[in-house]
PAVOKE-276551 format. One record per residue (C-alpha): x, y, z. Coordinates in steps of 0.5 Angstrom, whole numbers, m for minus. Example, Ala and Ser with C-alpha at 12.3 -4.5 7.8 and 13.67 -1.06 7.14 Angstrom:
2
+-------+-------+-------+
:     u :     v :     w :
+-------+-------+-------+
:    25 :    m9 :    16 :
:    27 :    m2 :    14 :
+-------+-------+-------+
REM end
This chain:
639
+-------+-------+-------+
:     u :     v :     w :
+-------+-------+-------+
:    16 :     3 :    19 :
:    12 :     2 :    12 :
:    10 :    m5 :    14 :
:     7 :    m3 :    20 :
:     3 :     3 :    17 :
:     0 :    m3 :    12 :
:    m1 :    m8 :    16 :
:    m3 :    m5 :    23 :
:   m10 :    m4 :    21 :
:   m11 :   m11 :    18 :
:    m9 :   m13 :    25 :
:   m13 :    m9 :    29 :
:   m19 :   m11 :    24 :
:   m18 :   m18 :    26 :
:   m16 :   m17 :    34 :
:   m22 :   m13 :    34 :
:   m27 :   m17 :    31 :
:   m25 :   m24 :    34 :
:   m23 :   m21 :    41 :
:   m30 :   m17 :    42 :
:   m32 :   m22 :    47 :
:   m27 :   m20 :    52 :
:   m30 :   m13 :    54 :
:   m35 :    m8 :    51 :
:   m30 :    m3 :    49 :
:   m24 :    m8 :    47 :
:   m25 :    m7 :    40 :
:   m26 :     0 :    39 :
:   m20 :     1 :    43 :
:   m15 :    m4 :    39 :
:   m18 :    m2 :    32 :
:   m17 :     6 :    34 :
:   m10 :     5 :    37 :
:    m7 :     1 :    31 :
:   m10 :     6 :    26 :
:    m8 :    12 :    30 :
:    m1 :     9 :    30 :
:    m1 :     8 :    23 :
:    m3 :    15 :    22 :
:     3 :    18 :    26 :
:     8 :    13 :    22 :
:     5 :    16 :    16 :
:     6 :    23 :    18 :
:    13 :    21 :    19 :
:    14 :    18 :    12 :
:    11 :    24 :     9 :
:    16 :    29 :    13 :
:    22 :    24 :    11 :
:    20 :    24 :     4 :
:    20 :    32 :     4 :
:    26 :    33 :     8 :
:    30 :    28 :     7 :
:    28 :    25 :     0 :
:    27 :    18 :     3 :
:    23 :    14 :    m1 :
:    23 :     6 :    m1 :
:    20 :     0 :    m5 :
:    20 :    m6 :     0 :
:    19 :   m13 :    m3 :
:    15 :   m17 :     2 :
:    14 :   m23 :    m2 :
:    13 :   m26 :    m9 :
:     6 :   m27 :   m10 :
:     4 :   m30 :   m16 :
:     9 :   m33 :   m21 :
:     7 :   m37 :   m28 :
:    11 :   m37 :   m34 :
:    12 :   m29 :   m36 :
:     7 :   m27 :   m31 :
:    10 :   m25 :   m24 :
:     6 :   m21 :   m19 :
:     9 :   m19 :   m12 :
:     7 :   m16 :    m6 :
:    10 :   m10 :    m5 :
:    10 :    m3 :     0 :
:    12 :     2 :    m5 :
:    13 :     9 :    m2 :
:    14 :    15 :    m7 :
:    12 :    22 :    m6 :
:     5 :    20 :    m9 :
:     3 :    14 :    m5 :
:     6 :    18 :     1 :
:     1 :    24 :     0 :
:    m5 :    18 :     0 :
:    m2 :    15 :     6 :
:    m3 :    21 :    10 :
:   m10 :    23 :     8 :
:   m12 :    15 :     8 :
:    m9 :    14 :    15 :
:   m11 :    21 :    18 :
:   m18 :    21 :    16 :
:   m19 :    14 :    18 :
:   m16 :    15 :    25 :
:   m21 :    21 :    27 :
:   m27 :    17 :    24 :
:   m25 :    11 :    28 :
:   m25 :    16 :    34 :
:   m31 :    19 :    32 :
:   m35 :    13 :    32 :
:   m33 :    11 :    39 :
:   m38 :    16 :    41 :
:   m43 :    16 :    35 :
:   m44 :     8 :    35 :
:   m44 :     8 :    43 :
:   m51 :     5 :    43 :
:   m50 :     0 :    37 :
:   m50 :    m7 :    40 :
:   m46 :    m9 :    33 :
:   m40 :    m3 :    34 :
:   m35 :    m9 :    35 :
:   m36 :   m11 :    28 :
:   m37 :    m4 :    25 :
:   m30 :    m2 :    28 :
:   m27 :    m8 :    25 :
:   m30 :    m7 :    18 :
:   m27 :     0 :    18 :
:   m20 :    m2 :    20 :
:   m21 :    m7 :    14 :
:   m23 :    m2 :     9 :
:   m17 :     2 :    11 :
:   m12 :    m4 :    10 :
:   m15 :    m5 :     3 :
:   m14 :     3 :     1 :
:    m7 :     2 :     4 :
:    m6 :    m4 :     0 :
:    m8 :     0 :    m6 :
:    m4 :     6 :    m6 :
:     2 :     3 :    m4 :
:     2 :    m2 :   m10 :
:     8 :    m3 :   m15 :
:     4 :    m7 :   m20 :
:    m3 :    m7 :   m23 :
:    m5 :   m14 :   m19 :
:    m4 :   m11 :   m12 :
:    m8 :    m5 :   m14 :
:   m14 :    m9 :   m17 :
:   m13 :   m13 :   m10 :
:   m14 :    m7 :    m6 :
:   m19 :    m4 :   m11 :
:   m24 :   m10 :   m10 :
:   m22 :   m10 :    m2 :
:   m25 :    m3 :    m2 :
:   m31 :    m5 :    m6 :
:   m33 :   m11 :    m1 :
:   m32 :    m7 :     5 :
:   m36 :    m1 :     2 :
:   m42 :    m6 :     1 :
:   m41 :    m9 :     8 :
:   m41 :    m2 :    11 :
:   m46 :     1 :     7 :
:   m51 :    m4 :     9 :
:   m49 :    m5 :    16 :
:   m56 :    m3 :    18 :
:   m58 :    m9 :    14 :
:   m65 :   m10 :    17 :
:   m67 :    m3 :    14 :
:   m69 :    m5 :     7 :
:   m66 :     2 :     4 :
:   m59 :     0 :     7 :
:   m59 :    m7 :     3 :
:   m61 :    m4 :    m3 :
:   m56 :     2 :    m3 :
:   m51 :    m3 :    m1 :
:   m53 :    m8 :    m7 :
:   m53 :    m2 :   m12 :
:   m46 :     1 :   m10 :
:   m43 :    m6 :   m11 :
:   m47 :    m7 :   m18 :
:   m45 :     0 :   m20 :
:   m38 :    m1 :   m18 :
:   m37 :    m8 :   m22 :
:   m39 :    m4 :   m28 :
:   m33 :     0 :   m27 :
:   m29 :    m6 :   m25 :
:   m30 :    m9 :   m31 :
:   m27 :    m4 :   m35 :
:   m21 :    m3 :   m30 :
:   m20 :   m11 :   m31 :
:   m20 :   m10 :   m39 :
:   m15 :    m5 :   m38 :
:   m10 :    m9 :   m34 :
:   m11 :   m15 :   m39 :
:    m9 :   m11 :   m45 :
:    m3 :    m8 :   m41 :
:    m1 :   m15 :   m40 :
:    m2 :   m18 :   m47 :
:     2 :   m12 :   m50 :
:     7 :   m10 :   m45 :
:     8 :   m17 :   m42 :
:     8 :   m14 :   m35 :
:     4 :   m11 :   m30 :
:     9 :    m8 :   m26 :
:     8 :     0 :   m26 :
:    16 :     1 :   m27 :
:    16 :    m4 :   m33 :
:    10 :    m1 :   m36 :
:    11 :     6 :   m36 :
:    18 :     5 :   m38 :
:    16 :     2 :   m44 :
:    10 :     6 :   m46 :
:    14 :    11 :   m51 :
:    15 :     4 :   m55 :
:     7 :     3 :   m56 :
:     5 :    11 :   m58 :
:     4 :     9 :   m65 :
:     1 :     2 :   m64 :
:    m6 :     1 :   m66 :
:   m11 :    m4 :   m65 :
:   m18 :    m5 :   m67 :
:   m24 :    m7 :   m62 :
:   m31 :    m8 :   m64 :
:   m29 :    m5 :   m71 :
:   m26 :     1 :   m68 :
:   m19 :     3 :   m69 :
:   m15 :     7 :   m65 :
:    m8 :     8 :   m61 :
:    m7 :     2 :   m56 :
:    m5 :     7 :   m51 :
:   m12 :    10 :   m52 :
:   m16 :     4 :   m51 :
:   m12 :     2 :   m45 :
:   m13 :     9 :   m42 :
:   m20 :     9 :   m43 :
:   m22 :     2 :   m40 :
:   m17 :     5 :   m34 :
:   m22 :    11 :   m33 :
:   m28 :     7 :   m34 :
:   m26 :     4 :   m27 :
:   m24 :    10 :   m24 :
:   m31 :    13 :   m26 :
:   m34 :     7 :   m22 :
:   m30 :     8 :   m16 :
:   m30 :    16 :   m16 :
:   m37 :    16 :   m18 :
:   m37 :    20 :   m24 :
:   m43 :    22 :   m29 :
:   m47 :    16 :   m31 :
:   m43 :    11 :   m26 :
:   m45 :    16 :   m20 :
:   m52 :    14 :   m18 :
:   m49 :     9 :   m12 :
:   m46 :    15 :    m8 :
:   m52 :    19 :    m6 :
:   m55 :    12 :    m4 :
:   m49 :    10 :     0 :
:   m51 :    15 :     5 :
:   m56 :    10 :     8 :
:   m50 :     7 :    12 :
:   m48 :    10 :    19 :
:   m45 :    17 :    18 :
:   m37 :    15 :    20 :
:   m38 :    11 :    14 :
:   m40 :    17 :     9 :
:   m34 :    21 :    12 :
:   m29 :    15 :    11 :
:   m32 :    13 :     4 :
:   m33 :    21 :     1 :
:   m27 :    24 :     4 :
:   m21 :    19 :     4 :
:   m22 :    13 :     1 :
:   m26 :     9 :    m4 :
:   m28 :    15 :    m8 :
:   m21 :    18 :    m9 :
:   m18 :    11 :   m11 :
:   m20 :    13 :   m18 :
:   m17 :    20 :   m18 :
:   m11 :    16 :   m15 :
:   m11 :    11 :   m21 :
:   m11 :    16 :   m27 :
:    m5 :    20 :   m23 :
:    m1 :    14 :   m22 :
:    m2 :    12 :   m30 :
:     0 :    19 :   m32 :
:     6 :    16 :   m36 :
:     0 :    13 :   m40 :
:    m5 :    18 :   m40 :
:     0 :    23 :   m43 :
:     1 :    19 :   m49 :
:    m6 :    20 :   m51 :
:    m9 :    27 :   m52 :
:   m16 :    23 :   m53 :
:   m16 :    20 :   m47 :
:   m14 :    26 :   m43 :
:   m20 :    30 :   m46 :
:   m25 :    25 :   m44 :
:   m23 :    25 :   m37 :
:   m23 :    33 :   m37 :
:   m30 :    33 :   m41 :
:   m33 :    27 :   m36 :
:   m30 :    31 :   m30 :
:   m33 :    38 :   m32 :
:   m40 :    35 :   m33 :
:   m40 :    31 :   m26 :
:   m38 :    38 :   m23 :
:   m43 :    42 :   m26 :
:   m49 :    36 :   m26 :
:   m47 :    34 :   m18 :
:   m47 :    42 :   m16 :
:   m54 :    43 :   m20 :
:   m57 :    37 :   m16 :
:   m54 :    39 :    m9 :
:   m58 :    46 :   m10 :
:   m65 :    43 :    m8 :
:   m64 :    37 :    m4 :
:   m66 :    37 :     3 :
:   m62 :    31 :     6 :
:   m56 :    34 :    10 :
:   m52 :    28 :     8 :
:   m54 :    27 :     1 :
:   m52 :    35 :     0 :
:   m45 :    33 :     2 :
:   m45 :    27 :    m2 :
:   m47 :    31 :    m8 :
:   m42 :    36 :    m6 :
:   m37 :    30 :    m6 :
:   m39 :    28 :   m13 :
:   m38 :    35 :   m16 :
:   m31 :    36 :   m12 :
:   m29 :    29 :   m15 :
:   m31 :    32 :   m22 :
:   m26 :    38 :   m21 :
:   m20 :    33 :   m19 :
:   m21 :    29 :   m26 :
:   m22 :    35 :   m30 :
:   m15 :    38 :   m27 :
:   m12 :    31 :   m29 :
:   m15 :    32 :   m36 :
:   m12 :    38 :   m37 :
:    m5 :    35 :   m35 :
:    m5 :    38 :   m28 :
:    m4 :    32 :   m24 :
:    m1 :    35 :   m18 :
:    m6 :    40 :   m18 :
:   m11 :    34 :   m18 :
:    m8 :    31 :   m12 :
:    m7 :    38 :    m8 :
:   m15 :    39 :    m9 :
:   m16 :    31 :    m6 :
:   m11 :    33 :     0 :
:   m15 :    39 :     2 :
:   m22 :    37 :     0 :
:   m21 :    31 :     5 :
:   m20 :    35 :    11 :
:   m26 :    40 :     9 :
:   m31 :    34 :     7 :
:   m29 :    29 :    13 :
:   m30 :    35 :    17 :
:   m37 :    37 :    14 :
:   m39 :    30 :    14 :
:   m37 :    29 :    22 :
:   m40 :    35 :    23 :
:   m47 :    33 :    20 :
:   m47 :    27 :    24 :
:   m46 :    31 :    30 :
:   m52 :    35 :    28 :
:   m56 :    28 :    26 :
:   m54 :    26 :    33 :
:   m57 :    32 :    36 :
:   m64 :    31 :    32 :
:   m64 :    24 :    34 :
:   m63 :    22 :    27 :
:   m67 :    27 :    23 :
:   m63 :    29 :    17 :
:   m68 :    33 :    13 :
:   m65 :    40 :    14 :
:   m73 :    43 :    13 :
:   m74 :    40 :    20 :
:   m68 :    44 :    23 :
:   m66 :    51 :    24 :
:   m64 :    55 :    30 :
:   m59 :    51 :    34 :
:   m53 :    55 :    33 :
:   m53 :    57 :    41 :
:   m55 :    49 :    43 :
:   m49 :    47 :    38 :
:   m44 :    52 :    39 :
:   m38 :    48 :    38 :
:   m41 :    44 :    32 :
:   m43 :    51 :    29 :
:   m36 :    54 :    29 :
:   m33 :    47 :    26 :
:   m38 :    47 :    21 :
:   m37 :    54 :    19 :
:   m30 :    53 :    18 :
:   m31 :    47 :    14 :
:   m36 :    51 :     9 :
:   m31 :    56 :     9 :
:   m26 :    52 :     7 :
:   m30 :    48 :     2 :
:   m33 :    54 :    m2 :
:   m26 :    57 :    m3 :
:   m26 :    62 :     2 :
:   m20 :    66 :     1 :
:   m14 :    64 :     4 :
:   m17 :    57 :     7 :
:   m15 :    50 :     4 :
:   m20 :    50 :    m1 :
:   m18 :    57 :    m4 :
:   m11 :    55 :    m6 :
:   m13 :    48 :    m9 :
:   m19 :    50 :   m13 :
:   m16 :    57 :   m16 :
:   m10 :    53 :   m18 :
:   m15 :    48 :   m22 :
:   m18 :    54 :   m26 :
:   m11 :    57 :   m27 :
:    m8 :    51 :   m30 :
:   m14 :    50 :   m34 :
:   m13 :    57 :   m37 :
:    m6 :    55 :   m38 :
:    m8 :    50 :   m43 :
:   m10 :    55 :   m48 :
:   m15 :    51 :   m52 :
:   m22 :    51 :   m53 :
:   m23 :    45 :   m48 :
:   m19 :    49 :   m43 :
:   m23 :    55 :   m43 :
:   m29 :    51 :   m43 :
:   m26 :    48 :   m36 :
:   m25 :    55 :   m34 :
:   m32 :    57 :   m35 :
:   m35 :    51 :   m32 :
:   m30 :    51 :   m26 :
:   m32 :    58 :   m24 :
:   m39 :    57 :   m25 :
:   m39 :    51 :   m21 :
:   m35 :    54 :   m15 :
:   m41 :    59 :   m15 :
:   m46 :    54 :   m14 :
:   m42 :    50 :    m9 :
:   m42 :    56 :    m5 :
:   m50 :    57 :    m6 :
:   m51 :    50 :    m4 :
:   m46 :    50 :     2 :
:   m49 :    56 :     5 :
:   m56 :    54 :     4 :
:   m54 :    47 :     8 :
:   m51 :    51 :    13 :
:   m56 :    57 :    14 :
:   m62 :    52 :    14 :
:   m59 :    48 :    19 :
:   m57 :    53 :    24 :
:   m60 :    59 :    23 :
:   m67 :    62 :    22 :
:   m73 :    59 :    26 :
:   m73 :    52 :    30 :
:   m77 :    48 :    25 :
:   m77 :    41 :    28 :
:   m84 :    39 :    31 :
:   m83 :    32 :    34 :
:   m76 :    34 :    38 :
:   m77 :    40 :    43 :
:   m71 :    45 :    42 :
:   m69 :    44 :    50 :
:   m68 :    36 :    48 :
:   m62 :    38 :    43 :
:   m55 :    38 :    45 :
:   m48 :    38 :    44 :
:   m44 :    32 :    42 :
:   m39 :    29 :    47 :
:   m32 :    31 :    47 :
:   m30 :    24 :    44 :
:   m34 :    26 :    37 :
:   m32 :    34 :    38 :
:   m24 :    32 :    38 :
:   m24 :    29 :    31 :
:   m28 :    35 :    28 :
:   m23 :    40 :    32 :
:   m17 :    37 :    29 :
:   m20 :    36 :    22 :
:   m21 :    44 :    22 :
:   m14 :    45 :    23 :
:   m13 :    42 :    16 :
:   m19 :    45 :    13 :
:   m16 :    52 :    15 :
:    m8 :    51 :    14 :
:    m7 :    45 :    10 :
:    m7 :    49 :     3 :
:    m3 :    55 :     5 :
:     3 :    50 :     8 :
:     3 :    45 :     3 :
:     2 :    50 :    m3 :
:     9 :    51 :    m5 :
:    11 :    43 :    m4 :
:     5 :    41 :    m8 :
:     4 :    46 :   m14 :
:     9 :    51 :   m13 :
:    15 :    53 :   m18 :
:    19 :    47 :   m15 :
:    14 :    42 :   m15 :
:    18 :    37 :   m19 :
:    23 :    37 :   m14 :
:    18 :    34 :    m9 :
:    14 :    29 :   m14 :
:    20 :    27 :   m18 :
:    18 :    21 :   m22 :
:    12 :    19 :   m19 :
:     8 :    24 :   m23 :
:    10 :    24 :   m31 :
:     9 :    30 :   m35 :
:    11 :    29 :   m42 :
:    11 :    37 :   m43 :
:    14 :    41 :   m38 :
:     8 :    46 :   m34 :
:    10 :    53 :   m35 :
:     7 :    58 :   m29 :
:     5 :    63 :   m34 :
:     2 :    70 :   m32 :
:    m5 :    70 :   m29 :
:   m10 :    75 :   m31 :
:   m12 :    80 :   m25 :
:   m19 :    78 :   m27 :
:   m18 :    71 :   m26 :
:   m15 :    72 :   m20 :
:   m21 :    76 :   m17 :
:   m27 :    73 :   m20 :
:   m28 :    66 :   m16 :
:   m26 :    69 :    m9 :
:   m31 :    75 :   m11 :
:   m37 :    70 :   m13 :
:   m35 :    66 :    m7 :
:   m36 :    72 :    m2 :
:   m42 :    75 :    m5 :
:   m45 :    68 :    m5 :
:   m46 :    68 :     3 :
:   m50 :    74 :     4 :
:   m54 :    72 :    m2 :
:   m55 :    65 :     1 :
:   m57 :    68 :     7 :
:   m62 :    73 :     4 :
:   m66 :    68 :     0 :
:   m66 :    62 :     5 :
:   m67 :    65 :    11 :
:   m69 :    73 :    11 :
:   m74 :    72 :     5 :
:   m75 :    65 :     3 :
:   m82 :    67 :    m1 :
:   m78 :    69 :    m7 :
:   m75 :    62 :    m8 :
:   m82 :    59 :    m6 :
:   m85 :    63 :   m12 :
:   m79 :    61 :   m17 :
:   m80 :    54 :   m15 :
:   m88 :    54 :   m16 :
:   m87 :    58 :   m23 :
:   m81 :    53 :   m25 :
:   m84 :    47 :   m23 :
:   m81 :    42 :   m28 :
:   m74 :    45 :   m27 :
:   m75 :    44 :   m20 :
:   m77 :    37 :   m21 :
:   m72 :    35 :   m26 :
:   m66 :    37 :   m21 :
:   m70 :    34 :   m15 :
:   m70 :    28 :   m18 :
:   m63 :    28 :   m20 :
:   m64 :    29 :   m28 :
:   m68 :    23 :   m28 :
:   m62 :    18 :   m29 :
:   m64 :    13 :   m24 :
:   m71 :    13 :   m27 :
:   m68 :    12 :   m34 :
:   m63 :     6 :   m31 :
:   m69 :     3 :   m28 :
:   m73 :     3 :   m34 :
:   m68 :     1 :   m39 :
:   m63 :    m4 :   m35 :
:   m66 :    m6 :   m28 :
:   m73 :    m8 :   m30 :
:   m72 :   m11 :   m37 :
:   m66 :   m15 :   m33 :
:   m71 :   m17 :   m28 :
:   m76 :   m19 :   m33 :
:   m71 :   m23 :   m36 :
:   m68 :   m26 :   m30 :
:   m75 :   m28 :   m28 :
:   m76 :   m32 :   m35 :
:   m70 :   m36 :   m34 :
:   m72 :   m37 :   m27 :
:   m79 :   m40 :   m28 :
:   m77 :   m43 :   m35 :
:   m70 :   m45 :   m35 :
:   m69 :   m46 :   m28 :
:   m75 :   m49 :   m25 :
:   m78 :   m52 :   m32 :
:   m72 :   m55 :   m35 :
:   m66 :   m55 :   m30 :
:   m70 :   m57 :   m24 :
:   m75 :   m62 :   m28 :
:   m70 :   m66 :   m31 :
:   m64 :   m65 :   m26 :
:   m65 :   m66 :   m19 :
:   m72 :   m66 :   m18 :
:   m73 :   m71 :   m24 :
:   m67 :   m75 :   m21 :
:   m70 :   m75 :   m14 :
:   m77 :   m77 :   m17 :
:   m74 :   m83 :   m21 :
:   m70 :   m85 :   m15 :
:   m77 :   m85 :   m10 :
:   m81 :   m89 :   m15 :
:   m75 :   m94 :   m16 :
:   m75 :   m94 :    m8 :
:   m82 :   m95 :    m7 :
:   m83 :  m101 :   m12 :
:   m77 :  m104 :    m9 :
:   m80 :  m103 :    m2 :
:   m86 :  m107 :    m3 :
:   m81 :  m113 :    m3 :
:   m78 :  m111 :     4 :
:   m84 :  m114 :     8 :
:   m79 :  m118 :    13 :
:   m82 :  m125 :    12 :
:   m78 :  m131 :    11 :
:   m83 :  m134 :     6 :
:   m84 :  m128 :     2 :
:   m77 :  m128 :     0 :
:   m77 :  m135 :    m1 :
:   m82 :  m135 :    m6 :
:   m79 :  m129 :    m9 :
:   m73 :  m134 :   m10 :
:   m76 :  m140 :   m12 :
:   m80 :  m136 :   m17 :
:   m74 :  m132 :   m20 :
:   m72 :  m134 :   m27 :
:   m66 :  m140 :   m27 :
:   m59 :  m138 :   m29 :
:   m59 :  m144 :   m34 :
:   m66 :  m142 :   m37 :
:   m69 :  m135 :   m36 :
:   m75 :  m137 :   m38 :
:   m76 :  m143 :   m33 :
:   m79 :  m143 :   m26 :
:   m76 :  m147 :   m21 :
:   m83 :  m149 :   m18 :
:   m86 :  m155 :   m20 :
:   m92 :  m154 :   m25 :
:   m96 :  m157 :   m20 :
:   m95 :  m152 :   m15 :
+-------+-------+-------+
REM end
């Protein structure tokens, strides 16, 4: 069963791609069917784990064996990986089905469906790994597939640029991950999770020096691993690729942002909890970066106008929540929020795709509005997604988001208190920008001048069914699985897949802390409607009087411009220098071009003797130096 979960998407990818000539719909049927079967099997495995405590580690084959270095290809199913299997396969299956309708007019749909399945396989290979090398293989596979999918519409320059940007930024993070893995193998002598994690206590006091900075070995390892997580999960300073990834088709956005790729970094930190627990410094860095990302991304989402980019920055912000949960030691809460967020975010992304489909590829919310009656099903489903994401009481996001804030409060430290404040404030901002998107999309006057209101229409059933199924998760996933994931007996479920150095105690929560976040979330609804629909003049006046602040947020804190000035332009100039001087003037001149010129010159001279007349060759023969006397000619002197 576990083998089928892993390899069915890979098989579907190959069959779908190479069998696309059989019929128009062959590829979409095969890929969607195989991933759907994988999803059903994942649910069974997850349920067997909860009910029967049935987990296994299956060795497929010995992958690499060289001296002390041994790496196996395995399917490791434990509580943590079983949760990820459900999230990845369920969302992926629904995205596949949704894509049948969304990409119906694209001539390259078979290739697209194949890429989606390959993407899914790479993520599954990552989450079921039992060693760092297999994890790295899946990690890079996800990165490669993201490049292919983001740049799927390769004839668009913006899509190509976005794909390259995602690839390059992720390589920065991957470099850190690779160094972390190198350090683990060098000092621990193994890359197997169990062996490394069991040996971790022996290296608690081990110190090393890198670049003149001395610190604990485990701290260095954790920080390098976290750099990899920052790149993949789009954390502050390595986040710039994620909003640009919206250049890909909407199903890609849903798959990347909800269930795969961006959650890989969170999974890595939680998987390596036996290392992070021995480095408070690394945990503090994780928490600070997570809090910063949550607040930073939420502030930018407030003023964006592209419907997909608003949701993209929302993803950045929610990933920040997950990381600061892990940073305060609540790894299980981080995974719980990952679980509930997957349904909410996939629902919102696919819902936005339905809206874009109705508006004939229009993505600016300023050119929408007044379509709630024309898109009744999309309206209701996106309403559910918005309520769940903002943490409306008793929906999925409510349980996980409040749990993060509560466990930060349990930390009872300066960092924990700061995390509580950031968490509450960011939750309020999340509600504001989420309702702004919702109200400006569906309420108010119809603002699109190029598309008549009569031409907007609801999406077909093949696109709405996945939305309906995701809405069930957005409504009930938090309530159903709260006790399993983060309840008083959560250790019975997680077992050894998550390591806690100190037992987390469930303390009494102050009444004000229980009420403040849901109260702010509820208040945000009428406030947003008033300022974004009823009386927009107030915000326009505020924008005009605070133009620098507005431009600062609209231009995403000018981080892209900073990178452009400090890194991109100088590197391009340096590259041009190496190209013109190093490549053209030196390498080409004295290398291939120089050699070819010499050969051409010799050939030209030699060609002069190739006349085709016998008397010319005879003359040459008799006028050439004698072997016995190189200075004498064979011709008589009288000749």
